[in-house]
C-alpha positions, 0 to 999 in steps of 0.5 A: 499499499504505497498511498497514505490515506485519510478519513474522518473517522467519527460520525458526520455530526456535531460532537465534542471530539472528531477524530481524522485518522491518517494512515500510510508511509507518509502519515507522519510527514503530513501531519508534521506539517500542519500539526504544531506540538505545544510541549513535545516533539514533532510527530516524526520524532515521537514513539508509538503509542504517544499523544502530544497536545498541540493545534492544527495549522493551515498555511503554517500560521492560521490556526484551525483548532486545537488538537491531540495527535495520537501517534501509532507506528507500524506494524503495531497500529490497527492497519499495520502502517504508521498511523496518526489520529488527529482528535479535534473538536467534533463540530462538521465544519472543523472536522472537514477543515482539518482533513482538508488540510491533511488531503492538501499535503499529501494524503488522498481520501481513504475509500468507505472501509479502507482501513480495515481492508489495509488491516486485512491485508497487512495480516492485522484481521483475517476475513471473518474479523474485518467483516465483523468491523462492519457489523460492530459499526452497524450493530442495532441491538445487544445480541447483534453487537455481541456475535459481532464482537465474538467474531471480531475476537477471533472465536468464528475463525478459530471454530473454522480452523478447528472444523477444517482441521477435523475434516482434513484428518 
């Protein structure tokens, strides 16, 4: 996966927090162009599984919003790639502005389900687990949620492997 992708990962409705996810080989470099840390290192210098408080800037000096940047270094991320999650205020205008800056600085829009597809392609999830992610997102009740969580945890895949092994024997 040679491209760096980005999308708003929270619902398309006003909320307290909006998350823009950036994944791919240039995720850190792209986010470094628009994120200015308040107290810590630049994103490219941060360790995995760390957070930094700062701001998102347009043209280097026009502040769009306050932001917390979460850094996940591949292969120990959801997609298996370098990932940055930019958490800003959850207004629709703000999240769209932050995404627009990410895209202007080198990322391309993610297709629906592309983060999960990359996780599957990079061996982070098997097919049943990848499919269960959509079931979790669309679950309308407790039973649907429990079934989807069970599949996502790998129970379904292990059961299928056991059945295949018995059939092969």
